[in-house]
C-alpha angles and dihedrals in degrees: 000000000000120000126241092241090056092049089053092049092046091048085067089068089216099109116113107263135175119264135190119000092359089062092047091051089051091054095047095042091051091063105087092210094059118118131218091251089056094053093042088052089058091048093050093061092069114062093197095053092044095051094046092050092048091045090053098047090048094048125091084260092077097033097214116177095223135019117280117215103164121083089209091055090046093052090046091052094045098041130224095279093052095044091049093049093046091048089051091049093049090052096044093048093048094047100041111046094123136018147161102277102103096200096046115093103213093185093054095043089059092046087053092047094053090045089052089051095053092043091052094048093052093044093050089052090054095047094044102207099101138050100258092218091056090046085055096058091043092054091044092058098031095098098041089113091074090056089045092057092043090052097045098038105023096162100040093044090050085056090051092050093048090049091056094044095050103032109019093185089116125044119238095250092054091053089047093053092047098046102030103023090237136062125227096253090057092044092050089051091052094048092049089050091054089053088055095243116158117294088231090061092048095048092048091048092052089052100039097100094062110006097170094050106030116097106241134160113292092255117128092207091055091050090047094050091048088054090049090052092045092056091039087058092057092045090054089053092054090048095049106030121082094217123049118204122214089233091059090052092049088054087052092056093047096047094047091051088051087056088050091246112148118226093246091050092044092053089055090046096050092051092049090049088050092053093044095048087065089054093048090048089061093052091048094039092236126137118259133169140212109268123195121236118287090251089058092049090053092052091048093051092050091049090050094055094044090051092052091053090063089060125085099246109016096168091063091055099051107114118228127234082214110154094041103040110145124232 
């Protein structure tokens, strides 16, 4: 059930929404009687979506044993949910690379979102309870509420982002709830529900900021997916932010342990995510960067903290993650 706050926000007609072929795919996929061939026929009408879908399914991200050249075959392998989510992602990335919110880094947002997608896919594969491709699309769209608030309330959201960046005494989600009556996690879940994405995805996205404390449906799979998204969020921070804090690395270890991923396996997983993020960045046309192995990142973070301790006032020199603080 949608909230009254969401309905008010939606009524402004400024929320990011799919256009063109993505909208058509949503309409066809929402029909429970639709076939793979019908969805594929819609995909095939747009050369850009078709080529990106084939590029993705033939990349290391999908891990297919042989090259796929048919759109119908690609849709059949990915499934309706994944195809719909990917079409949504392609459409939103293309249409929302810039906007009116001065403090919102649109380019960084999409880099983070693609990193979230790749991380969610790998973590789902390790956990083994979700289809990795569906986890990819869920991760890709899981932060869309941030873009939503920046689109509907560009000036007010800029003030909220500046407040977190300059003060840091209040988390971004707390300011969002106080100012807008809804935080970006709940807004993302409402938007995804409107797009008829699986209820499991929407519930997990709603709880992703605090999966161990948020009241969610008593569904173990929802809770597990929320934990995957939570860890994926911190992985995306490390991949996209120039400075890594020791506290962030500590959260990584704790979240991985909660998913029963050993430190050795997690190091391997992180390094694979880093490599495939660059691959996915090319498919989605978003900026990525080369990231050193996690073991090296740990070493650099430790050296950074130790160098600060030699200065007179280290606390005043600690950079903040500010705009992208998780909560």
